C-alpha positions, 0 to 999 in steps of 0.5 A, a space after each residue: 128950273 130949281 124953286 125955292 122958298 123960306 120956311 113959311 112960304 112967304 118969299 118964294 123964288 126960281 133959279 134959271 141956271 144950274 145949282 153949281 159952285 156950292 160952298 159950305 161957309 163956316 164964317 162967323 157971320 153965316 154960323 150966327 145967322 143960320 145956327 150952324 154953317 151955311 151951304 149956298 150956290 153961287 149964281 148969276 144975279 139975273 138967273 134969280 127971279 122972285 115969285 113973291 118977295 113981300 117978306 123979303 128983307 136985307 141986312 147989310 152985314 158988312 161993307 162987303 155984302 148983304 144978307 137976305 132973309 125973310 121978316 116973317 120966319 127968319 129964313 136965311 135965303 140970300 148972300 149978295 156981294 155989294 156991286 156984284 152980279 152974282 148971288 148965293 142962294 141957300 141950298 136948304 131953301 131949294 125944294 125937292 131934290 137938287 141932283 147936286 153936290 157940295 164943292 168946297 168948304 170956305 172960311 174953315 179958320 173960323 169953324 166951330 170947335 164942336 164939329 169936324 169936317 171930315 168929308 175930304 172936299 177942299 178946305 179954304 181958310 177963307 
């Protein structure tokens, strides 16, 4: 069962399903919040169990979704569509080897001009 945490360890969680459907998001919001593009696994909301969430805060970034982060260290941990039973979990927050691979790139129409995507994976404009 994968476990994850923020940088300071104040937010800790487990995921009870395999980490699959992993996308690298290049949208402007993910790039601003993470400092580059953001890789995440999409899971069922019920598969996410919080061990400690005292410093977890949510930012309503659009009418479509909110973003979960640690109020202490600022780690960007979750992206959750409004009225959905799905949530995206930051791959960088998962501890230890994940035994997974990136599946695709999304929102490449918004990617930064300072890097290229050359891994051969599917690229979706949105």
